[in-house]
N, CA and C atoms as a LAMMPS dump frame, in Angstrom:
ITEM: TIMESTEP
0
ITEM: NUMBER OF ATOMS
654
ITEM: BOX BOUNDS ff ff ff
-5.0000000000000000e+02 5.0000000000000000e+02
-5.0000000000000000e+02 5.0000000000000000e+02
-5.0000000000000000e+02 5.0000000000000000e+02
ITEM: ATOMS id mol type element x y z
1 1 1 N 0.84 -1.2 0
2 1 2 C 0 0 0
3 1 3 C 0.87 1.243 0
4 2 1 N 0.515 2.218 -0.793
5 2 2 C 1.279 3.448 -0.882
6 2 3 C 1.061 4.295 0.361
7 3 1 N 2.098 4.797 0.964
8 3 2 C 1.972 5.655 2.149
9 3 3 C 1.517 7.038 1.727
10 4 1 N 0.807 7.733 2.605
11 4 2 C 0.321 9.065 2.244
12 4 3 C 0.727 10.105 3.279
13 5 1 N 1.833 9.889 3.93
14 5 2 C 2.25 10.864 4.923
15 5 3 C 2.374 12.272 4.364
16 6 1 N 2.863 12.507 3.097
17 6 2 C 2.871 13.87 2.572
18 6 3 C 1.475 14.451 2.464
19 7 1 N 0.515 13.621 2.136
20 7 2 C -0.866 14.092 2.013
21 7 3 C -1.414 14.507 3.357
22 8 1 N -1.169 13.692 4.39
23 8 2 C -1.657 14.045 5.71
24 8 3 C -0.985 15.311 6.219
25 9 1 N 0.288 15.514 5.865
26 9 2 C 0.966 16.757 6.22
27 9 3 C 0.288 17.93 5.553
28 10 1 N -0.075 17.77 4.256
29 10 2 C -0.78 18.834 3.542
30 10 3 C -2.082 19.177 4.243
31 11 1 N -2.824 18.152 4.675
32 11 2 C -4.098 18.395 5.347
33 11 3 C -3.885 19.126 6.666
34 12 1 N -2.806 18.777 7.383
35 12 2 C -2.54 19.444 8.646
36 12 3 C -2.241 20.92 8.441
37 13 1 N -1.468 21.229 7.383
38 13 2 C -1.112 22.614 7.096
39 13 3 C -2.345 23.424 6.728
40 14 1 N -3.241 22.813 5.936
41 14 2 C -4.417 23.531 5.452
42 14 3 C -5.58 23.498 6.427
43 15 1 N -5.451 22.694 7.494
44 15 2 C -6.591 22.531 8.391
45 15 3 C -7.056 23.834 9.009
46 16 1 N -6.108 24.751 9.284
47 16 2 C -6.493 26.029 9.875
48 16 3 C -7.427 26.798 8.972
49 17 1 N -7.18 26.731 7.659
50 17 2 C -8.065 27.415 6.715
51 17 3 C -9.453 26.829 6.757
52 18 1 N -9.545 25.495 6.902
53 18 2 C -10.856 24.857 6.973
54 18 3 C -11.599 25.292 8.221
55 19 1 N -10.88 25.397 9.355
56 19 2 C -11.52 25.816 10.584
57 19 3 C -12.007 27.248 10.502
58 20 1 N -11.219 28.116 9.87
59 20 2 C -11.637 29.499 9.712
60 20 3 C -12.876 29.59 8.857
61 21 1 N -12.907 28.813 7.774
62 21 2 C -14.062 28.852 6.883
63 21 3 C -15.303 28.362 7.588
64 22 1 N -15.176 27.327 8.454
65 22 2 C -16.347 26.777 9.109
66 22 3 C -16.794 27.644 10.273
67 23 1 N -15.879 28.411 10.855
68 23 2 C -16.224 29.193 12.029
69 23 3 C -16.933 30.488 11.721
70 24 1 N -16.979 30.921 10.468
71 24 2 C -17.561 32.214 10.152
72 24 3 C -19.057 32.24 10.366
73 25 1 N -19.72 31.099 10.269
74 25 2 C -21.177 31.117 10.346
75 25 3 C -21.706 30.008 11.203
76 26 1 N -21.159 29.833 12.383
77 26 2 C -21.588 28.74 13.236
78 26 3 C -23.041 28.866 13.621
79 27 1 N -23.575 30.076 13.568
80 27 2 C -24.953 30.273 13.964
81 27 3 C -25.918 30.247 12.813
82 28 1 N -25.454 29.955 11.584
83 28 2 C -26.338 29.952 10.432
84 28 3 C -27.345 28.838 10.527
85 29 1 N -28.543 29.081 10.004
86 29 2 C -29.535 28.027 9.912
87 29 3 C -29.188 27.134 8.737
88 30 1 N -29.773 25.936 8.721
89 30 2 C -29.475 24.983 7.655
90 30 3 C -29.874 25.56 6.315
91 31 1 N -28.975 25.431 5.321
92 31 2 C -29.244 25.969 3.989
93 31 3 C -30.023 24.952 3.172
94 32 1 N -30.869 25.398 2.253
95 32 2 C -31.564 24.46 1.374
96 32 3 C -30.583 23.837 0.41
97 33 1 N -30.942 22.692 -0.149
98 33 2 C -30.069 22.012 -1.1
99 33 3 C -30.15 22.686 -2.452
100 34 1 N -28.98 23.027 -3.038
101 34 2 C -28.933 23.604 -4.378
102 34 3 C -29.047 22.473 -5.395
103 35 1 N -29.665 22.766 -6.529
104 35 2 C -29.874 21.738 -7.552
105 35 3 C -29.339 22.205 -8.887
106 36 1 N -28.865 21.257 -9.708
107 36 2 C -28.408 21.554 -11.05
108 36 3 C -29.533 21.293 -12.034
109 37 1 N -29.32 21.712 -13.278
110 37 2 C -30.334 21.471 -14.301
111 37 3 C -30.568 19.99 -14.514
112 38 1 N -29.545 19.177 -14.273
113 38 2 C -29.679 17.747 -14.481
114 38 3 C -30.35 17.025 -13.33
115 39 1 N -30.703 17.749 -12.272
116 39 2 C -31.39 17.148 -11.149
117 39 3 C -30.502 16.825 -9.971
118 40 1 N -29.182 16.911 -10.111
119 40 2 C -28.292 16.658 -8.987
120 40 3 C -28.459 17.758 -7.947
121 41 1 N -28.319 17.401 -6.675
122 41 2 C -28.486 18.37 -5.593
123 41 3 C -27.259 18.391 -4.704
124 42 1 N -26.919 19.575 -4.265
125 42 2 C -25.872 19.739 -3.262
126 42 3 C -26.532 19.564 -1.899
127 43 1 N -26.199 18.513 -1.161
128 43 2 C -26.847 18.288 0.14
129 43 3 C -26.718 19.508 1.046
130 44 1 N -27.751 19.743 1.837
131 44 2 C -27.778 20.932 2.698
132 44 3 C -26.564 20.991 3.619
133 45 1 N -26.127 19.84 4.128
134 45 2 C -24.977 19.818 5.036
135 45 3 C -23.695 20.239 4.339
136 46 1 N -23.641 20.059 3.015
137 46 2 C -22.471 20.45 2.247
138 46 3 C -22.611 21.865 1.71
139 47 1 N -23.841 22.241 1.363
140 47 2 C -24.079 23.513 0.69
141 47 3 C -23.631 24.707 1.521
142 48 1 N -23.778 24.621 2.835
143 48 2 C -23.418 25.747 3.692
144 48 3 C -21.981 26.187 3.445
145 49 1 N -21.061 25.223 3.414
146 49 2 C -19.655 25.554 3.211
147 49 3 C -19.368 26.075 1.819
148 50 1 N -19.978 25.477 0.794
149 50 2 C -19.741 25.925 -0.583
150 50 3 C -20.337 27.301 -0.824
151 51 1 N -21.481 27.592 -0.196
152 51 2 C -22.049 28.928 -0.334
153 51 3 C -21.146 29.98 0.31
154 52 1 N -20.591 29.662 1.465
155 52 2 C -19.662 30.588 2.125
156 52 3 C -18.43 30.83 1.264
157 53 1 N -17.96 29.767 0.624
158 53 2 C -16.791 29.92 -0.248
159 53 3 C -17.123 30.808 -1.44
160 54 1 N -18.262 30.565 -2.091
161 54 2 C -18.666 31.393 -3.23
162 54 3 C -18.801 32.856 -2.818
163 55 1 N -19.396 33.099 -1.649
164 55 2 C -19.556 34.47 -1.166
165 55 3 C -18.201 35.099 -0.85
166 56 1 N -17.309 34.307 -0.304
167 56 2 C -15.991 34.815 0.085
168 56 3 C -15.178 35.259 -1.118
169 57 1 N -15.2 34.477 -2.194
170 57 2 C -14.385 34.815 -3.368
171 57 3 C -15.192 35.56 -4.425
172 58 1 N -16.515 35.709 -4.195
173 58 2 C -17.406 36.374 -5.138
174 58 3 C -17.261 35.802 -6.548
175 59 1 N -17.381 34.486 -6.614
176 59 2 C -17.305 33.764 -7.88
177 59 3 C -18.051 32.442 -7.721
178 60 1 N -18.531 31.869 -8.824
179 60 2 C -19.214 30.576 -8.728
180 60 3 C -18.253 29.483 -8.266
181 61 1 N -18.791 28.496 -7.561
182 61 2 C -18.035 27.307 -7.168
183 61 3 C -18.888 26.08 -7.498
184 62 1 N -18.248 24.93 -7.534
185 62 2 C -18.953 23.685 -7.834
186 62 3 C -19 22.803 -6.591
187 63 1 N -20.217 22.519 -6.135
188 63 2 C -20.409 21.574 -5.034
189 63 3 C -20.581 20.176 -5.614
190 64 1 N -19.85 19.184 -5.136
191 64 2 C -20.038 17.819 -5.624
192 64 3 C -21.243 17.176 -4.942
193 65 1 N -22.181 16.669 -5.716
194 65 2 C -23.334 15.994 -5.105
195 65 3 C -23.025 14.538 -4.78
196 66 1 N -21.916 14.028 -5.347
197 66 2 C -21.482 12.653 -5.051
198 66 3 C -19.973 12.637 -4.904
199 67 1 N -19.504 11.854 -3.927
200 67 2 C -18.062 11.64 -3.723
201 67 3 C -17.829 10.156 -3.468
202 68 1 N -16.641 9.64 -3.823
203 68 2 C -16.349 8.228 -3.56
204 68 3 C -16.419 7.924 -2.065
205 69 1 N -17.124 6.908 -1.71
206 69 2 C -17.268 6.501 -0.305
207 69 3 C -15.908 6.127 0.288
208 70 1 N -15.539 6.601 1.488
209 70 2 C -16.367 7.287 2.482
210 70 3 C -16.252 8.815 2.453
211 71 1 N -15.672 9.403 1.4
212 71 2 C -15.533 10.855 1.347
213 71 3 C -16.896 11.521 1.254
214 72 1 N -16.972 12.745 1.734
215 72 2 C -18.14 13.596 1.526
216 72 3 C -17.662 14.928 0.981
217 73 1 N -18.581 15.74 0.496
218 73 2 C -18.222 17.038 -0.056
219 73 3 C -18.358 18.171 0.933
220 74 1 N -18.348 17.87 2.208
221 74 2 C -18.529 18.887 3.242
222 74 3 C -17.234 19.643 3.478
223 75 1 N -17.31 20.986 3.462
224 75 2 C -16.119 21.81 3.709
225 75 3 C -16.35 22.807 4.833
226 76 1 N -17.27 22.485 5.732
227 76 2 C -17.507 23.327 6.903
228 76 3 C -17.882 22.415 8.057
229 77 1 N -17.452 22.781 9.257
230 77 2 C -17.788 21.986 10.418
231 77 3 C -16.852 20.801 10.589
232 78 1 N -17.221 19.921 11.496
233 78 2 C -16.402 18.77 11.828
234 78 3 C -16.792 17.584 10.958
235 79 1 N -15.792 16.929 10.368
236 79 2 C -16.027 15.811 9.461
237 79 3 C -15.115 14.655 9.84
238 80 1 N -15.647 13.446 9.852
239 80 2 C -14.842 12.252 10.07
240 80 3 C -15.263 11.19 9.075
241 81 1 N -14.282 10.654 8.345
242 81 2 C -14.555 9.587 7.391
243 81 3 C -14.259 8.212 7.997
244 82 1 N -13.758 8.188 9.229
245 82 2 C -13.225 6.949 9.754
246 82 3 C -11.815 6.757 9.221
247 83 1 N -10.971 6.067 9.976
248 83 2 C -9.586 5.96 9.553
249 83 3 C -8.908 7.313 9.649
250 84 1 N -7.863 7.523 8.854
251 84 2 C -7.147 8.792 8.868
252 84 3 C -7.655 9.671 7.742
253 85 1 N -7.66 10.964 7.967
254 85 2 C -8.015 11.879 6.889
255 85 3 C -9.084 12.877 7.277
256 86 1 N -9.55 13.617 6.3
257 86 2 C -10.526 14.673 6.493
258 86 3 C -10.495 15.588 5.291
259 87 1 N -10.993 16.806 5.468
260 87 2 C -10.975 17.773 4.373
261 87 3 C -10.104 18.952 4.753
262 88 1 N -9.667 19.684 3.745
263 88 2 C -8.929 20.931 3.959
264 88 3 C -9.327 21.913 2.876
265 89 1 N -9.509 23.158 3.253
266 89 2 C -9.868 24.212 2.307
267 89 3 C -8.827 25.308 2.37
268 90 1 N -8.251 25.653 1.225
269 90 2 C -7.242 26.702 1.145
270 90 3 C -7.678 27.719 0.102
271 91 1 N -7.675 29.003 0.467
272 91 2 C -8.057 30.086 -0.44
273 91 3 C -6.899 31.073 -0.544
274 92 1 N -6.493 31.384 -1.776
275 92 2 C -5.361 32.282 -2.006
276 92 3 C -5.817 33.719 -2.201
277 93 1 N -4.85 34.634 -2.175
278 93 2 C -5.161 36.055 -2.306
279 93 3 C -5.791 36.38 -3.654
280 94 1 N -5.499 35.57 -4.686
281 94 2 C -6.082 35.818 -6.013
282 94 3 C -7.468 35.198 -6.165
283 95 1 N -8.026 34.689 -5.062
284 95 2 C -9.371 34.092 -4.973
285 95 3 C -9.426 32.654 -5.48
286 96 1 N -8.301 32.105 -5.916
287 96 2 C -8.296 30.692 -6.291
288 96 3 C -8.393 29.858 -5.014
289 97 1 N -8.956 28.656 -5.155
290 97 2 C -9.147 27.821 -3.97
291 97 3 C -8.828 26.363 -4.284
292 98 1 N -8.519 25.636 -3.227
293 98 2 C -8.317 24.194 -3.293
294 98 3 C -9.099 23.561 -2.154
295 99 1 N -10.047 22.699 -2.508
296 99 2 C -10.762 21.894 -1.518
297 99 3 C -10.264 20.463 -1.67
298 100 1 N -9.65 19.932 -0.618
299 100 2 C -8.995 18.631 -0.677
300 100 3 C -9.658 17.679 0.312
301 101 1 N -9.905 16.445 -0.139
302 101 2 C -10.592 15.443 0.674
303 101 3 C -9.761 14.161 0.642
304 102 1 N -9.413 13.631 1.809
305 102 2 C -8.531 12.464 1.85
306 102 3 C -8.971 11.485 2.927
307 103 1 N -8.767 10.218 2.632
308 103 2 C -9.046 9.129 3.583
309 103 3 C -8.002 8.049 3.381
310 104 1 N -7.609 7.397 4.467
311 104 2 C -6.723 6.237 4.355
312 104 3 C -7.017 5.28 5.496
313 105 1 N -6.733 4.026 5.261
314 105 2 C -6.921 2.997 6.278
315 105 3 C -5.894 1.9 6.042
316 106 1 N -5.208 1.507 7.081
317 106 2 C -4.175 0.489 6.952
318 106 3 C -4.751 -0.793 6.353
319 107 1 N -4.044 -1.332 5.405
320 107 2 C -4.407 -2.555 4.699
321 107 3 C -5.569 -2.374 3.724
322 108 1 N -6.169 -1.2 3.697
323 108 2 C -7.294 -0.967 2.782
324 108 3 C -6.913 -0.045 1.623
325 109 1 N -6.122 0.981 1.896
326 109 2 C -5.717 1.895 0.837
327 109 3 C -6.053 3.334 1.165
328 110 1 N -6.242 4.135 0.141
329 110 2 C -6.478 5.558 0.337
330 110 3 C -7.35 6.117 -0.778
331 111 1 N -7.972 7.232 -0.477
332 111 2 C -8.722 8.011 -1.456
333 111 3 C -8.319 9.462 -1.276
334 112 1 N -8.146 10.175 -2.39
335 112 2 C -7.799 11.599 -2.332
336 112 3 C -8.411 12.292 -3.535
337 113 1 N -9.294 13.23 -3.27
338 113 2 C -9.979 14.003 -4.31
339 113 3 C -9.729 15.487 -4.074
340 114 1 N -9.437 16.224 -5.138
341 114 2 C -9.276 17.677 -5.067
342 114 3 C -10.264 18.361 -5.994
343 115 1 N -10.839 19.462 -5.532
344 115 2 C -11.603 20.363 -6.382
345 115 3 C -10.969 21.735 -6.288
346 116 1 N -10.724 22.337 -7.455
347 116 2 C -10.078 23.643 -7.509
348 116 3 C -10.921 24.624 -8.317
349 117 1 N -10.719 25.897 -8.036
350 117 2 C -11.297 26.954 -8.836
351 117 3 C -10.324 28.106 -8.963
352 118 1 N -10.255 28.688 -10.165
353 118 2 C -9.37 29.824 -10.45
354 118 3 C -10.196 30.922 -11.108
355 119 1 N -10.927 31.725 -10.341
356 119 2 C -11.73 32.798 -10.945
357 119 3 C -10.862 33.741 -11.765
358 120 1 N -11.29 34.031 -12.987
359 120 2 C -10.568 34.955 -13.839
360 120 3 C -9.413 34.335 -14.604
361 121 1 N -9.146 33.048 -14.416
362 121 2 C -8.056 32.375 -15.122
363 121 3 C -8.6 31.696 -16.375
364 122 1 N -7.843 31.816 -17.465
365 122 2 C -8.214 31.116 -18.698
366 122 3 C -7.118 30.156 -19.156
367 123 1 N -5.98 30.17 -18.472
368 123 2 C -4.861 29.299 -18.856
369 123 3 C -4.482 28.417 -17.676
370 124 1 N -3.763 27.352 -17.978
371 124 2 C -3.275 26.455 -16.932
372 124 3 C -2.25 27.195 -16.079
373 125 1 N -2.391 27.186 -14.765
374 125 2 C -1.423 27.892 -13.912
375 125 3 C -0.071 27.198 -13.929
376 126 1 N 0.932 27.906 -13.428
377 126 2 C 2.291 27.369 -13.371
378 126 3 C 2.635 26.951 -11.946
379 127 1 N 3.42 25.9 -11.835
380 127 2 C 3.909 25.421 -10.55
381 127 3 C 5.433 25.457 -10.56
382 128 1 N 6.017 25.599 -9.388
383 128 2 C 7.475 25.611 -9.275
384 128 3 C 8.014 24.19 -9.224
385 129 1 N 9.078 23.957 -9.967
386 129 2 C 9.781 22.687 -9.904
387 129 3 C 11.208 22.976 -9.46
388 130 1 N 11.585 22.551 -8.267
389 130 2 C 12.946 22.817 -7.791
390 130 3 C 13.973 22.217 -8.738
391 131 1 N 15.006 22.985 -9.004
392 131 2 C 16.065 22.492 -9.878
393 131 3 C 16.895 21.439 -9.153
394 132 1 N 17.552 20.599 -9.912
395 132 2 C 18.363 19.539 -9.345
396 132 3 C 19.809 19.672 -9.821
397 133 1 N 20.684 18.99 -9.116
398 133 2 C 22.095 18.959 -9.519
399 133 3 C 22.717 20.342 -9.49
400 134 1 N 23.399 20.697 -10.589
401 134 2 C 24.103 21.973 -10.649
402 134 3 C 23.154 23.153 -10.688
403 135 1 N 21.916 22.908 -11.071
404 135 2 C 20.93 23.99 -11.138
405 135 3 C 20.135 24.103 -9.845
406 136 1 N 20.683 23.55 -8.777
407 136 2 C 19.958 23.468 -7.522
408 136 3 C 19.473 24.82 -7.02
409 137 1 N 20.253 25.855 -7.28
410 137 2 C 19.884 27.169 -6.751
411 137 3 C 18.84 27.865 -7.597
412 138 1 N 18.526 27.293 -8.734
413 138 2 C 17.551 27.91 -9.62
414 138 3 C 16.272 27.095 -9.63
415 139 1 N 15.169 27.763 -9.737
416 139 2 C 13.883 27.086 -9.786
417 139 3 C 13.23 27.373 -11.129
418 140 1 N 12.6 26.378 -11.696
419 140 2 C 11.895 26.555 -12.956
420 140 3 C 10.404 26.377 -12.725
421 141 1 N 9.641 26.901 -13.647
422 141 2 C 8.194 26.736 -13.551
423 141 3 C 7.732 25.793 -14.651
424 142 1 N 6.757 24.991 -14.335
425 142 2 C 6.168 24.056 -15.273
426 142 3 C 4.664 24.141 -15.138
427 143 1 N 3.914 23.715 -16.156
428 143 2 C 2.454 23.734 -16.031
429 143 3 C 1.999 22.835 -14.87
430 144 1 N 1.051 23.321 -14.096
431 144 2 C 0.52 22.507 -13
432 144 3 C -0.22 21.28 -13.525
433 145 1 N -0.796 21.398 -14.739
434 145 2 C -1.503 20.281 -15.355
435 145 3 C -0.939 20.092 -16.76
436 146 1 N -0.596 18.87 -17.115
437 146 2 C -0.028 18.626 -18.443
438 146 3 C -0.337 17.204 -18.903
439 147 1 N 0.219 16.844 -20.062
440 147 2 C -0.012 15.556 -20.707
441 147 3 C -1.507 15.356 -20.97
442 148 1 N -2.049 16.245 -21.794
443 148 2 C -3.474 16.171 -22.129
444 148 3 C -3.793 14.883 -22.874
445 149 1 N -4.853 14.221 -22.46
446 149 2 C -5.31 12.992 -23.101
447 149 3 C -6.706 13.173 -23.697
448 150 1 N -6.925 14.314 -24.358
449 150 2 C -8.209 14.56 -24.996
450 150 3 C -9.202 15.199 -24.052
451 151 1 N -10.469 15.096 -24.394
452 151 2 C -11.501 15.735 -23.599
453 151 3 C -12.683 14.794 -23.408
454 152 1 N -13.499 15.111 -22.415
455 152 2 C -14.722 14.368 -22.159
456 152 3 C -15.863 15.366 -22.026
457 153 1 N -17.041 14.958 -22.454
458 153 2 C -18.231 15.808 -22.328
459 153 3 C -19.221 15.093 -21.422
460 154 1 N -19.474 15.693 -20.267
461 154 2 C -20.399 15.114 -19.301
462 154 3 C -21.375 16.202 -18.875
463 155 1 N -22.644 16.006 -19.143
464 155 2 C -23.632 17.021 -18.81
465 155 3 C -23.347 18.313 -19.551
466 156 1 N -23.255 19.413 -18.815
467 156 2 C -22.997 20.715 -19.419
468 156 3 C -21.508 21.037 -19.484
469 157 1 N -20.66 20.118 -19.066
470 157 2 C -19.226 20.384 -18.958
471 157 3 C -18.44 19.614 -20.01
472 158 1 N -17.552 20.314 -20.708
473 158 2 C -16.566 19.674 -21.567
474 158 3 C -15.205 19.916 -20.929
475 159 1 N -14.565 18.837 -20.487
476 159 2 C -13.327 18.957 -19.713
477 159 3 C -12.16 18.331 -20.448
478 160 1 N -10.989 18.953 -20.283
479 160 2 C -9.741 18.386 -20.78
480 160 3 C -9.18 17.449 -19.723
481 161 1 N -8.684 16.291 -20.158
482 161 2 C -8.138 15.286 -19.244
483 161 3 C -6.617 15.435 -19.183
484 162 1 N -6.066 15.599 -17.973
485 162 2 C -4.622 15.702 -17.77
486 162 3 C -4.159 14.559 -16.868
487 163 1 N -3.023 13.966 -17.224
488 163 2 C -2.523 12.828 -16.447
489 163 3 C -1.166 13.073 -15.793
490 164 1 N -0.532 14.233 -16.058
491 164 2 C 0.709 14.587 -15.373
492 164 3 C 0.474 15.921 -14.674
493 165 1 N 0.371 15.862 -13.359
494 165 2 C -0.024 17.036 -12.593
495 165 3 C 0.915 17.229 -11.4
496 166 1 N 0.889 18.421 -10.818
497 166 2 C 1.873 18.791 -9.812
498 166 3 C 1.223 19.099 -8.471
499 167 1 N 2.081 19.284 -7.464
500 167 2 C 1.675 19.7 -6.127
501 167 3 C 0.628 18.752 -5.549
502 168 1 N -0.485 19.269 -5.071
503 168 2 C -1.499 18.418 -4.428
504 168 3 C -2.16 17.463 -5.406
505 169 1 N -2.001 17.708 -6.718
506 169 2 C -2.597 16.833 -7.734
507 169 3 C -1.6 15.825 -8.3
508 170 1 N -0.459 15.679 -7.659
509 170 2 C 0.548 14.728 -8.121
510 170 3 C -0.005 13.309 -8.085
511 171 1 N 0.238 12.569 -9.18
512 171 2 C -0.251 11.203 -9.355
513 171 3 C -1.774 11.128 -9.474
514 172 1 N -2.395 12.251 -9.791
515 172 2 C -3.839 12.288 -9.993
516 172 3 C -4.168 12.29 -11.484
517 173 1 N -5.353 11.812 -11.829
518 173 2 C -5.989 12.138 -13.108
519 173 3 C -6.838 13.376 -12.848
520 174 1 N -6.739 14.364 -13.725
521 174 2 C -7.39 15.647 -13.483
522 174 3 C -8.225 16.062 -14.687
523 175 1 N -9.441 16.536 -14.43
524 175 2 C -10.32 17.097 -15.452
525 175 3 C -10.404 18.608 -15.222
526 176 1 N -10.215 19.378 -16.293
527 176 2 C -10.237 20.844 -16.191
528 176 3 C -11.19 21.422 -17.227
529 177 1 N -11.935 22.452 -16.847
530 177 2 C -12.885 23.093 -17.766
531 177 3 C -13.046 24.565 -17.394
532 178 1 N -13.695 25.309 -18.269
533 178 2 C -13.923 26.734 -18.054
534 178 3 C -15.407 27.026 -17.839
535 179 1 N -15.644 28.025 -17
536 179 2 C -17.01 28.517 -16.811
537 179 3 C -16.938 30.008 -16.506
538 180 1 N -17.561 30.806 -17.367
539 180 2 C -17.631 32.268 -17.183
540 180 3 C -16.272 32.877 -16.835
541 181 1 N -15.271 32.557 -17.639
542 181 2 C -13.956 33.17 -17.464
543 181 3 C -13.131 32.587 -16.343
544 182 1 N -13.587 31.5 -15.748
545 182 2 C -12.823 30.865 -14.675
546 182 3 C -12.435 29.445 -15.048
547 183 1 N -11.356 28.952 -14.443
548 183 2 C -10.873 27.6 -14.659
549 183 3 C -11.218 26.769 -13.433
550 184 1 N -11.774 25.581 -13.659
551 184 2 C -12.163 24.695 -12.565
552 184 3 C -11.609 23.298 -12.828
553 185 1 N -11.299 22.57 -11.75
554 185 2 C -10.765 21.219 -11.909
555 185 3 C -11.315 20.286 -10.838
556 186 1 N -11.343 19.001 -11.181
557 186 2 C -11.567 17.945 -10.205
558 186 3 C -10.553 16.854 -10.515
559 187 1 N -9.936 16.292 -9.49
560 187 2 C -8.919 15.269 -9.714
561 187 3 C -9.026 14.196 -8.637
562 188 1 N -8.499 13.018 -8.964
563 188 2 C -8.439 11.932 -7.978
564 188 3 C -7.126 11.177 -8.136
565 189 1 N -6.578 10.776 -6.987
566 189 2 C -5.314 10.057 -6.92
567 189 3 C -5.5 8.624 -7.406
568 190 1 N -4.601 8.186 -8.278
569 190 2 C -4.608 6.788 -8.715
570 190 3 C -3.747 6.001 -7.736
571 191 1 N -4.388 5.318 -6.799
572 191 2 C -3.69 4.549 -5.767
573 191 3 C -4.626 3.458 -5.268
574 192 1 N -4.049 2.389 -4.731
575 192 2 C -4.856 1.302 -4.189
576 192 3 C -5.837 1.825 -3.152
577 193 1 N -7.08 1.346 -3.167
578 193 2 C -7.591 0.18 -3.899
579 193 3 C -8.127 0.498 -5.304
580 194 1 N -7.852 1.687 -5.83
581 194 2 C -8.42 2.105 -7.103
582 194 3 C -7.479 1.81 -8.263
583 195 1 N -8.061 1.465 -9.397
584 195 2 C -7.325 1.357 -10.65
585 195 3 C -7.533 2.648 -11.436
586 196 1 N -6.734 2.814 -12.492
587 196 2 C -6.905 3.988 -13.353
588 196 3 C -8.329 4.025 -13.904
589 197 1 N -8.84 2.884 -14.342
590 197 2 C -10.193 2.843 -14.913
591 197 3 C -11.239 3.256 -13.888
592 198 1 N -11.077 2.813 -12.634
593 198 2 C -12.043 3.175 -11.59
594 198 3 C -11.972 4.66 -11.279
595 199 1 N -10.758 5.23 -11.257
596 199 2 C -10.611 6.668 -11.021
597 199 3 C -11.326 7.462 -12.105
598 200 1 N -11.159 7.06 -13.369
599 200 2 C -11.836 7.747 -14.469
600 200 3 C -13.344 7.647 -14.31
601 201 1 N -13.838 6.479 -13.931
602 201 2 C -15.275 6.324 -13.713
603 201 3 C -15.756 7.222 -12.582
604 202 1 N -14.977 7.302 -11.503
605 202 2 C -15.342 8.182 -10.39
606 202 3 C -15.375 9.635 -10.822
607 203 1 N -14.357 10.055 -11.58
608 203 2 C -14.286 11.445 -12.014
609 203 3 C -15.475 11.808 -12.902
610 204 1 N -15.855 10.912 -13.788
611 204 2 C -16.986 11.212 -14.658
612 204 3 C -18.282 11.282 -13.86
613 205 1 N -18.414 10.441 -12.847
614 205 2 C -19.607 10.513 -11.994
615 205 3 C -19.616 11.802 -11.186
616 206 1 N -18.452 12.194 -10.663
617 206 2 C -18.388 13.464 -9.934
618 206 3 C -18.706 14.627 -10.856
619 207 1 N -18.161 14.594 -12.07
620 207 2 C -18.404 15.668 -13.029
621 207 3 C -19.899 15.787 -13.328
622 208 1 N -20.544 14.643 -13.507
623 208 2 C -21.969 14.634 -13.817
624 208 3 C -22.8 15.205 -12.663
625 209 1 N -22.304 15.058 -11.446
626 209 2 C -23.071 15.486 -10.286
627 209 3 C -22.683 16.838 -9.725
628 210 1 N -21.825 17.59 -10.407
629 210 2 C -21.435 18.901 -9.893
630 210 3 C -22.604 19.883 -9.954
631 211 1 N -22.73 20.669 -8.896
632 211 2 C -23.818 21.649 -8.788
633 211 3 C -23.205 23.034 -8.627
634 212 1 N -23.548 23.943 -9.515
635 212 2 C -23.046 25.323 -9.423
636 212 3 C -23.67 26.046 -8.245
637 213 1 N -22.834 26.713 -7.494
638 213 2 C -23.293 27.552 -6.383
639 213 3 C -22.842 28.969 -6.682
640 214 1 N -23.797 29.856 -6.891
641 214 2 C -23.487 31.242 -7.256
642 214 3 C -23.301 32.1 -6.012
643 215 1 N -22.414 33.087 -6.07
644 215 2 C -22.217 33.969 -4.905
645 215 3 C -23.433 34.868 -4.688
646 216 1 N -23.715 35.157 -3.434
647 216 2 C -24.766 36.107 -3.106
648 216 3 C -24.19 37.515 -3.153
649 217 1 N -24.993 38.462 -3.549
650 217 2 C -24.526 39.857 -3.652
651 217 3 C -24.129 40.37 -2.283
652 218 1 N -23.069 41.19 -2.277
653 218 2 C -22.612 41.764 -1.01
654 218 3 C -22.982 43.231 -0.954
């Protein structure tokens, strides 16, 4: 079984952001479930966090109506999947965000799903790749998503498939698409107990069940 200690470290670093996001509206009443044109609904327990995120960045976000078991799409409040793991939400100064969901269990394997949004972005962002050997002191930038393997059309979304990705999406299959001038992605780690084919099936099901959550006017 592949170890995920780097992933758990990532979740620990980002956990403070998740707590801040969940603490802003502890007194809010339960939100109604948002629905897509295809009939998928963002569960009320999940919608609260995604609505807060949309309001915070003043841009649309995608709530997943389905996630691979035992993951959920909740990004506010206390969450336990059993075993090790949880969710983490990170929001950057440019309003881009990363919602990361991870689970692992000894002898069983791991699951790791990321959803990202880049409001105002139309191109693939760049990631830093530390130089090696004699170029150790220099850093180069590379596309965060690369090795395009065509596109898929699911529901209202046409997404480009990337199989070589960086940072939190390392070893993931990633789907990327545009909506109203923004770039959005969903990715999943190819690791036991999942095969590449199962990851692709999961991603297409998640894509089909995404629900747009629009920001409320401020």
